[in-house]
N, C-alpha and C positions, 0 to 999 in steps of 0.2 A: 530531583524534586519536581513533583507533578504540577505545582502551581507557581513555579518560579517567576517572580515579578508581577504576578496578577494582582491588581489592586482590588481588594475584596472588602466590601462593606457588610458587616454582620450586626444585625439589631438584636437587642436582648443578650448582649455578649458578656455581661458581667458575671453570670453564674450559670450553672446547669449545662444544658446542651449547648447553649450559645457560647459559653466560656470554653467548653471542650472543643467546639468548632473553631474558635479563634486560635486555640493552641495547636490544633491539627493543621490548620491552614498555614500557621507560622512555620511549623516543622516542614511543610511542603514548599516553603519558599515564597509564600504570598506576602504582599504588603497588606497588613491586616488593619482594617479600620473598625475599632471597637466602639459600638454605640449602645448606650443604655441610659436610664434615668438617673442613676446614682453616679455622679461624676467622680466621687472619691474612689469607688470600687472600680470604675472604668480606668482611672489613672493607675490603680494597683495592677490591673491586668496588663495594661500597656507597659508598665515598668518591668513586670515579670517577663513579658515577651521580648522586650528590648535587651534585658539581661541575658537572654538566651541567644542573642544575636539576630533577632528578627527586626524587620522594619515595621513599626506599628504606630498608630495615632489614635487618640481617643476623643470622643465627643459626647456631650450630654444631648440625647435626642429623645424627644417624646414623639412617638410615631403618629399621634393624632394632631400634631402641630406642623402644618405644611411649611410654614415659614422657617421653623427650626430645621426641618429636614433639608430644605432648599439651601440654607446657609451652610450646613455640613457638606452637602454635595458640591457646592461651589468651592468651598475651601479644599476639599479632597482633589478636585480637578485642578485647582491652582497649584497645589503642592506636588501632585503625582502625575498630572497630565492626562489621566484616563480613569475609567471605571470598568473593570472587567467582570466582576461578580457581585451580585447582591443576594445575601441570605436573609430572608424575611423570617427571623426567628422570634421576635418579640411577641409575647402573648400573655394573657391572664386567664384565670378560671374563677368564675363566680357561679357555683352550681345551685340549682333548685329545681324541684319538679315544676311542671308548667303551671299547675294550679296555685303555686306559692311564689313563682318568680316575679320579681318587681320589674317595673319598666327600667329602673336605674341599673339593675343587674344585666338586663338584656342589652340595653343601649351601650353600656361601658364595654362589654365583651365584643360587641359588634364593632364599636369604634376602634378598638385597639387591634383585635385579631383579624378583622376583615378590612375595614377601611384603612387601617394602618399599613397593611400590605399594599393596598392600592396606592396610598400616598407615597410610599417609598419607591415602588416600581415606577410610578409616574414621574418621580423626580430624577430618575437615572436613565429613563428610556431614550430620551433625545440624544444623550451622550453615546449610548450603546449603538443607536442607529447610525450616528455619524461615524463611529468607529468601524461599523460593519461587523461587529462581534460583541458578544456578551452572554452572560449566564444569569438567569434569575431562578432562585431556589426558594420555595415556600415551605414553611413548617406546617404540615397538616397533622393528621393523627389517624390511628385506627378508628377513632370515633368519627372521623370525617368520611369514612366509608360505610360503617355499619351503624352509626348512631350509638347513644348510650343513655341509660336511665339517668334522669336528673340533669341532663346537659343540653337542653334545647338551644341555648344561646351558643355554647361552645361548639356543639355539633354543626350548627348552621354555619359558623365561621370556617370550620375545618372542611366541610363540604365545599364551601364557597371558594377557598383558596385553591382547591383542586380545579374547580371551574375556571378560575383565573388562568392557571398554567395551560390548561387544554385550549383555551381561547388564545392566549398569547403565543402558544406554539404554532397555531395556524396563522396568526397575524405576522409574527416576527421571524419565523424560521427562514423565510426567503431573504431576510436582512442579516442573517448570520447570528441570530440570537436564539438561544435555547431556553426553555422554561420547564421546570420539573418540580414535583412535590415529593416530600419525604413524609411517610406516615408511621411514626413510631408507635409501639405498644406501651407496655409498662417500662418506665425508665427510672433507675435509681438516682434521683436528683434530691437536692436539699429540701424540696417542698414536701417530700414524704416523711420527713422527720416528725411531723406532727401527727402522723397516723399511728394507731395502735399496732403493735407487732403482729397480732393475730390477723389483722386486715392485710398487712403486707404479705404474710405467709399464704393467705388465701389467694391473693393476686398471683403469687409465684406458682401456686399449685395449678392455676389455669393454663400456664404456659408449658408446652411440651418439654422445653429445656429446663424447666423448674427453677428459673431465676429471672430476674429483671435484666434489662439491657443496662450496660454501663454507658454513661454519656458519650464516651469516646467511640463507642460502637455506632452511634448515630452520626457523630462527627465524621467518621470514616466514610460514610455514604455520601455526605455532603461534599467531602473532598474529592471523591471519585466523580461525582456528577459535575463538579466545577471544572474538572480537568479535561484535557483533550482526549483522554482515554474514553470519555463518555460522549464523544463528538456526534454520535448518531442517536442519542437518547434525547427525545424531545416530547413534551406533553405527557410524561409518565407520572404516575402516583405510585411510589415504591414503598411497599410495606416492609418495616423492619420490626418484627414482632416476636421473633423466636418461635413462630408457628402458632401464636395465640388464637388465630381465627380458623384454624383447621378443625 
């Protein structure tokens, strides 16, 4: 088990890629800390992981609320003694073209997708420095490398979290802490259920592999990057797109 005993905080872990990541980390032996806004769903995920023999704990966490994050981190440290991995997965999408985007749409995406990542990293970094070890993984996107029509706010955040890891890699590498970003392309998550089938088919046609990623395929990359097998990968932004950008 590649992550045996590693205390791993995963935000946005109640569904989609976050849930798949929690499941993968549990399979790899991690102590999984499931964080999301809906505590009922969080508890369901924790119960499922525990039934499979994993050690897991759940917390309601709003990544824009630094006091709430701090309380979760303090409790995790008290219960498990350390924090080895942070996966900054929580995020939202509120799309609009620039001419039609509202300040509320822009600010909310920035607050959650960008400042939320900062808030969570800031909350754990002192612990990781004291340990002399740790891994921070940020959820970026192919949009965070190439931009995308109608996603001024989202693209800005996903570019931004790549900038975070490149900066943190320089600052923290000498302290035994690695920081990397994962940049998925099209992923088959529940959010796509609202899309017309022809739109989904058009998306799949753009990918050389002619399909979307499964959430567990993104989770596999997070698990690898969190493990000691990736011990010399630092400051990277890794595309997981099926060749979409070729």
